[in-house]
Each structure stands twice: as structure tokens, then as C-alpha cells.
C-alpha positions, 0 to 999 in steps of 0.5 A: 556463470558456474564453472560447469557451465563454463567447461560444458559451454566451451565444449557445446561451442567447439562443436562436441556433444554434451554427454552425461559423461562429459557431463558428469566429468565437468561438475566433478572438475568445477567442484574439485578442491584437490588436484587428482590425477586423470586416474584419481578422476576416474576411479571415483567417478567410475564407483558411482558413473561405471558408463564412464571410461578411463578413455572419456576422462582423459579424453575430456580433459585433454579437449578442455586444456586444447580449448583453454576452457578454465585457463585457470585450471590448466595447470591442474589438467596439465597434473592430472594428464601426466603418470606417476613418473611425471611422462605426459600420457 
């Protein structure tokens, strides 16, 4: 099963809707080879997908973390949820 499918399955099994915005974010996370912040994820995705809000990026990251989807990705999401000063959002 592809990483994108794991993320989407976790969302679906928890009763969350699979919106196009969530699908795009999950695909980005599954294929990302760096450690971007949530702000960076938003900036990169919003350029091609203006329908994605910054809140949707943060909420999707938080939800995936809460669901424990892709446990090997957990540290990346935790990092992505922190601002430059290191404070949790």
C-alpha cells in the first residue's frame, strides 16, 4: 500500500471526509523527501492549489498525528507543527 493510501485510509477509517485538499496534502507528505514546516507545505501547495488554506494544512497534519498514521513520519509532523522559535502551534 502506498504512503498516500495509508494516510487516506487512516482519515477515512476515523470518519473524516476525504476532500481534494486532504488528498493533495497527503500526497505531498507521502512524496516529500525533506523536513518542511507546515508553513512551507502550505506555501508550496497553495501556489498550485489556491483552494488549500493554511488551516487545512495544520488540521490535516494534526489529525494524521492524532491517528498515528505513518508512525515513522511522526517526528516530521511534530517538527512541521512548530514555528521557528520552536514553540508548538
